C-alpha positions in Angstrom: -32.8 17.6 -10.7 -30.4 14.6 -10.1 -28.8 14.3 -6.7 -25.5 16.1 -6.2 -22.5 13.8 -5.4 -19.2 15.3 -4.1 -16.0 13.3 -4.1 -13.1 14.3 -1.8 -9.8 13.0 -3.0 -8.5 12.1 -6.5 -6.7 8.9 -5.6 -7.6 5.5 -6.9 -11.0 5.4 -5.0 -12.0 8.9 -5.9 -11.1 8.3 -9.6 -12.9 5.0 -9.6 -16.0 6.8 -8.4 -15.6 9.6 -10.9 -15.2 7.2 -13.8 -18.2 5.3 -12.8 -20.3 8.4 -12.6 -19.3 9.4 -16.1 -19.9 5.8 -17.3 -23.5 5.9 -15.9 -24.2 9.3 -17.4 -24.7 11.0 -14.1 -23.7 14.7 -14.5 -24.3 16.4 -11.2 -21.0 15.7 -9.4 -17.6 17.2 -8.6 -14.3 15.8 -7.4 -11.9 17.9 -5.2 -8.3 17.1 -4.6 -5.9 19.0 -2.2 -2.8 18.3 -4.3 -2.0 19.6 -7.8 -1.9 16.0 -9.2 -4.0 12.8 -9.4 -3.3 9.4 -7.9 -3.0 10.0 -4.1 -0.6 7.4 -2.6 -0.4 5.9 -6.1 0.9 9.1 -7.8 4.3 9.2 -9.5 6.9 12.0 -9.8 9.8 12.8 -12.2 12.8 14.4 -10.5 15.1 17.0 -12.1 17.5 14.3 -13.3 14.8 12.5 -15.3 14.1 9.6 -12.9 10.5 8.5 -12.3 9.5 7.6 -8.8 6.5 6.0 -7.1 5.6 6.3 -3.5 6.7 2.8 -2.6 6.7 -0.5 -4.5 3.4 -0.6 -6.3 2.5 -3.3 -8.9 -0.7 -3.8 -10.7 -2.6 -7.1 -10.2 -6.3 -7.5 -9.9 -9.1 -9.6 -8.4 -11.7 -7.9 -10.6 -12.6 -8.1 -14.3 -13.9 -4.5 -14.2 -10.6 -3.2 -13.0 -8.7 -5.3 -15.6 -10.9 -4.0 -18.4 -10.5 -0.4 -17.2 -6.7 -0.7 -17.0 -6.6 -2.1 -20.5 -8.9 0.5 -21.9 -7.0 3.5 -20.4 -3.5 2.3 -21.1 -4.1 0.7 -24.6 -1.3 -1.8 -24.2 1.1 0.9 -23.0 2.3 -1.4 -20.1 4.8 -4.1 -19.4 4.2 -7.5 -17.8 6.4 -9.2 -15.3 6.9 -12.5 -13.5 7.5 -11.6 -9.8 11.2 -12.1 -8.8 11.3 -11.2 -5.1 13.8 -12.1 -2.4 14.6 -11.7 1.3 18.1 -10.6 2.4 19.1 -12.3 5.6 22.4 -13.7 7.0 24.2 -12.0 4.1 22.4 -14.0 1.5 19.4 -13.9 -0.8 16.5 -16.2 0.1 13.6 -16.6 -2.4 10.2 -15.2 -1.4 8.1 -16.4 0.4 10.6 -17.0 3.2 8.7 -19.8 4.9 8.6 -21.8 1.7 12.3 -21.6 1.0 14.1 -22.0 4.3 16.6 -24.4 2.7 18.6 -21.4 1.7 19.4 -20.6 5.4 22.5 -21.7 7.3 22.0 -25.3 8.3 21.5 -24.6 12.0 18.8 -22.1 11.1 17.1 -24.6 8.8 16.9 -27.0 11.8 15.6 -24.3 14.1 12.8 -23.5 11.6 11.9 -27.1 11.0 11.8 -28.0 14.7 9.7 -25.0 15.5 7.3 -25.9 12.7 7.0 -29.5 14.0 6.4 -28.3 17.5 3.7 -25.8 16.3 1.8 -28.6 14.7 1.3 -30.2 18.1 -0.3 -27.1 19.6 -4.1 -26.7 19.7 -5.6 -23.4 20.2 -7.2 -20.3 18.7 -4.7 -17.4 18.3 -6.0 -14.2 19.7 -3.8 -11.8 17.8 -1.3 -11.6 14.9 1.7 -12.5 17.1 0.0 -15.7 18.3 -1.2 -16.5 14.8 2.5 -16.4 13.5 3.6 -18.7 16.3 0.7 -21.1 15.8 1.2 -21.4 12.0 5.0 -21.2 11.7 6.5 -22.1 15.0 9.2 -20.3 17.0 12.1 -20.6 14.5 10.4 -19.0 11.5 8.7 -16.5 13.8 11.9 -15.3 15.5 14.2 -15.5 12.4 11.9 -13.7 9.9 8.2 -13.1 10.8 8.6 -11.2 14.0 11.5 -8.9 12.9 10.1 -8.1 9.5 6.5 -7.4 10.6 7.7 -5.3 13.5 9.9 -3.3 11.1 7.1 -2.9 8.6 4.2 -2.1 10.9 6.0 -0.2 13.8 3.2 -1.5 16.0 3.1 -4.3 18.6 2.2 -7.5 16.9 0.2 -8.6 19.9 -2.0 -5.6 19.4 -2.9 -6.5 15.8 -5.8 -8.6 14.7 -5.4 -11.7 12.6 -8.5 -11.4 10.4 -6.8 -9.3 7.7 -4.3 -12.0 6.7 -6.0 -14.2 4.1 -3.9 -14.0 0.9 -1.4 -11.5 2.5 0.7 -14.2 4.1 1.6 -17.6 2.7 0.5 -20.4 5.1 2.4 -23.7 4.7 2.4 -27.2 6.1 5.1 -29.4 7.5 5.1 -31.8 4.6 5.7 -29.1 2.0 8.5 -27.5 3.9 10.3 -30.9 4.4 10.0 -31.7 0.7 11.4 -28.3 -0.2 14.4 -28.8 2.2 15.2 -32.4 1.4 14.6 -32.3 -2.3 16.3 -28.8 -2.6 13.2 -27.5 -4.3 12.3 -23.8 -4.8 8.8 -22.7 -4.0 8.3 -19.2 -5.3 4.9 -19.2 -7.0 2.6 -18.3 -4.1 0.6 -15.2 -4.1 -1.8 -13.1 -6.2 1.0 -10.8 -7.4 3.3 -13.6 -8.9 2.5 -12.0 -12.3 1.9 -8.3 -12.5 1.5 -5.4 -15.0 3.1 -2.0 -14.9 2.6 1.2 -16.9 5.3 1.7 -19.5 5.4 5.4 -19.0 4.8 7.6 -16.0 5.2 5.0 -13.2 2.1 3.8 -11.4 0.7 7.3 -11.7 0.8 6.9 -15.5 -2.4 4.9 -15.2 -4.2 7.4 -13.0 -3.1 10.3 -15.2 -5.2 8.8 -17.9 -8.4 9.6 -15.9 -7.8 13.4 -16.1 -9.1 14.1 -19.6 -12.2 12.0 -18.9 -13.2 13.9 -15.8 -11.6 17.3 -16.3 -14.9 19.2 -16.4 -15.7 18.0 -12.9 -12.1 18.1 -11.4 -10.9 20.7 -9.0 -7.2 20.5 -7.9 -5.5 22.4 -5.1 -8.6 22.3 -2.9 -8.0 21.5 0.7 -11.0 20.6 2.8 -11.2 22.4 6.2 -14.7 21.3 7.4 -17.5 18.9 6.6 -20.9 19.7 8.0 -23.0 16.6 8.2 -26.2 18.3 9.2 -26.1 21.0 6.5 -24.5 18.7 4.0 -21.8 21.1 3.1 -18.0 21.0 2.6 -15.9 24.0 3.3 -12.5 24.5 1.6 -9.4 26.5 2.6 -10.2 29.3 0.1 -13.6 29.9 1.7 -15.6 28.0 -0.9 -18.6 26.1 0.4 -20.1 23.3 -1.6 -23.3 21.4 -0.9 -24.0 17.8 -1.5 -26.7 15.1 -1.3 -24.1 12.3 -1.0 -20.5 12.7 -0.1 -17.8 10.2 -1.0 -14.7 10.8 1.2 -11.3 9.3 0.7 -9.7 11.5 3.4 -8.0 9.5 6.1 -10.8 8.6 8.5 -9.1 10.1 11.5 -8.6 13.4 9.7 -12.2 13.4 8.5 -13.5 13.1 12.1 -11.2 15.9 13.1 -13.0 18.3 10.7 -16.5 17.0 11.1 -19.2 19.3 12.3 -20.9 18.8 14.7 -18.2 17.3 16.8 -19.3 14.1 18.4 -17.4 12.8 21.4 -18.1 9.2 20.5 -16.6 9.7 17.1 -13.5 11.3 18.5 -13.0 8.4 20.9 -13.5 5.9 18.1 -11.1 7.7 15.8 -8.4 7.6 18.5 -8.5 3.8 18.2 -7.4 3.9 14.6 -3.6 3.4 14.3 -1.3 3.9 11.3 2.4 4.0 10.4 4.2 6.2 7.9 6.8 5.5 5.2 9.8 7.4 3.9 10.8 6.4 0.4 14.3 7.3 -0.6 14.9 6.9 -4.3 18.5 6.3 -5.5 19.2 7.0 -9.2 22.6 5.4 -10.0 24.9 5.8 -13.1 25.3 2.2 -13.9 23.3 -0.3 -16.0 20.6 -2.2 -14.2 21.7 -5.3 -12.2 20.1 -8.7 -12.8 16.4 -8.0 -12.5 14.9 -8.6 -9.1 11.5 -7.0 -8.6 12.0 -6.3 -4.9 13.8 -7.5 -1.8 12.7 -7.6 1.8 15.1 -6.7 4.7 14.0 -8.0 8.1 17.1 -7.2 10.1 17.1 -4.1 12.3 20.7 -3.2 11.2 19.4 -2.4 7.7 17.5 0.9 7.6 14.9 -0.1 5.0 12.4 -2.9 5.0 12.1 -3.2 1.2 13.9 -2.1 -2.0 12.2 -2.1 -5.4 14.3 -2.3 -8.5 12.2 0.3 -10.2 14.3 0.6 -13.4 13.4 -3.1 -14.0 9.7 -2.3 -14.2 10.1 0.0 -17.3 13.1 1.3 -19.2 11.3 4.7 -19.1 11.6 5.0 -15.3 15.3 6.1 -15.8 16.9 8.6 -18.1 18.6 5.9 -20.3 19.9 2.4 -20.2 23.1 3.5 -18.4 21.2 4.2 -15.2 19.3 2.1 -12.6 16.9 3.2 -9.9 16.2 1.7 -6.5 13.3 2.7 -4.3 14.2 2.1 -0.6 11.3 2.2 1.9 11.5 2.7 5.7 8.5 2.8 7.9 8.1 4.8 11.1 5.6 5.2 13.9 2.9 7.8 13.4 4.2 9.8 16.3 7.8 10.1 15.0 8.6 11.4 11.5 12.2 10.9 10.4 14.6 13.6 9.2 14.9 13.2 5.5 18.6 14.1 5.3 19.4 11.4 7.9 17.3 8.9 6.0 19.2 9.5 2.8 22.6 9.0 4.6 21.4 5.8 6.3 20.0 4.5 3.0 23.4 5.0 1.2 25.1 3.1 4.0 22.5 0.5 3.9 23.0 -0.1 0.2 26.6 -0.9 0.9 25.7 -3.1 3.8 23.4 -5.3 1.6 25.9 -5.4 -1.3 23.8 -3.3 -3.7 26.2 -0.3 -4.0 29.7 -0.5 -2.7 31.2 2.5 -0.9 33.6 3.0 -3.8 30.5 3.4 -6.1 28.8 6.1 -4.0 30.0 8.8 -6.4 27.8 7.2 -9.0 24.6 8.3 -7.3 23.0 10.8 -9.7 19.8 11.4 -7.8 18.5 11.3 -4.3 14.8 11.7 -4.1 12.7 11.5 -1.0 8.9 11.0 -0.6 7.4 10.8 2.9 3.8 10.0 3.9 2.6 9.8 7.5 -0.5 7.9 6.4 1.0 4.9 4.6 -0.2 1.7 6.4 -3.6 1.5 8.1 -2.9 -0.9 10.9 -5.4 -3.7 11.5 -5.3 -3.3 15.3 -7.5 -5.2 17.7 -9.5 -2.0 18.3 -10.0 -1.2 14.7 -13.2 -3.0 13.8 -15.2 -1.8 16.8 -14.1 1.8 16.0 -15.0 1.5 12.3 -18.5 0.2 13.2 -19.1 3.4 15.2 -17.6 5.7 12.7 -19.0 4.2 9.5 -22.5 3.8 10.8 -22.7 7.4 11.9 -21.3 8.7 8.6 -23.6 6.6 6.4 -26.6 7.7 8.4 -25.6 11.2 7.3 -24.9 10.3 3.6 -21.1 10.3 4.0 -19.4 7.3 2.5 -15.8 6.9 3.7 -13.9 4.6 1.3 -10.4 3.9 0.0 -7.2 2.8 1.7 -7.5 5.2 4.6 -11.2 6.1 4.2 -12.2 2.5 4.8 -9.1 1.9 7.0 -8.9 -1.7 6.1 -5.5 -2.8 5.0 -6.8 -6.1 3.5 -8.8 -4.1 0.9 -6.1 -1.5 0.4 -4.6 -2.5 -3.0 -5.1 -0.4 -6.1 -7.7 -2.7 -7.5 -9.6 -2.8 -4.2 -9.5 0.9 -4.0 -10.7 1.6 -7.5 -13.5 -0.9 -7.1 -14.6 0.7 -3.8 -15.1 3.9 -5.7 -17.1 2.2 -8.5 -19.2 0.2 -6.1 -20.1 3.1 -3.8 -21.5 5.0 -6.8 -23.6 1.9 -7.7 -24.8 1.9 -4.1 -25.8 5.6 -4.1 -27.4 5.7 -7.6 -28.7 2.2 -8.0 -29.1 0.8 -4.5 -26.7 -2.1 -5.2 -24.8 -3.8 -2.4 -21.1 -3.2 -2.2 -18.9 -6.3 -2.5 -15.4 -5.1 -1.8 -16.3 -2.9 1.2 -18.5 -4.1 4.0 -19.1 -3.0 7.6 
């Protein structure tokens, strides 16, 4: 009999694994999801007013031909394509993204501050030890203090000096002095950087519309509403809240790694210590459905200032006309992050978001009666923080788990933000199946 594979979690990684198992013709497997829906952090929801909401500002772009082909196959052209139009709101003005490439839009004294800091930074020689030092080394004091420090502190809710620098790669645009000077003096925009400068988006159902397409393909193996309460590595068994016990030969887990360790049997002190070194932050998404036609399309805007409650707003109605009830409405997804130790009150977050929209000139106070929907989604595990202690902890945890035929993958299963996009996550599921069944080396994930 073929080996039994159990998948925990029907988010992007679990679904990628499930699809690959079907594709390879392996039949002895099951996938368990604690929620009543698919998609995990990439799920979408429709509220009682007819607005569709994502959990945060997802867009679909890919590094992998397999993912591209799968997206095309499942959606059958039922998607839109966009050129990224993203901005930063600072000093009561819009600045094109990425900030460091477009400082010419700042007040003149701030332009000088940024240029001088960048020039001084070029004179420094050294190897930055953490994310904070990396910012100063690459951008100088002006760009760091005006944008990089406040935005990243607001996003991560974690000390920047406690974060590693190895995750950055294509996540942050690195510039040189010559480019910046040309952009300023020649008044030239520089907005094309980044892998998501063009992106796709499902026409129907939000981001979750893509992952919903997996359900008919895996329905014979899918078990929804199944919360895991224990994983026994020695007996190779998973216990669920309803008392069900399921055995496995190989276990693919997308449960947040710290939560997996908490329910692992036997309890190992070294694993508990390692898991305590994994840090994360949460996000509260407040969706505002408004009775007015969509404004000029801007995909999303970043807000670094502490006086504004959210760090990013996505113009969700611009992604697809089906994200709103009709053309007379627009929808804005407003995201605020918070430390893992302090969850916000949802009612207060809604009130602060309404005030914040007026502050950044997106919805005046006289227009607040046009708000047709207020929708809140909150997730404590939103950003796996690439802390300085992360990699050593992951080595201890992942080595132990894989010795016991447990493969922890996905945004929080792998706990590596740098491979936490949707395409990375789906491919982690695909590749771990190839590892288990065919002995192939994983390319996206590595220890």
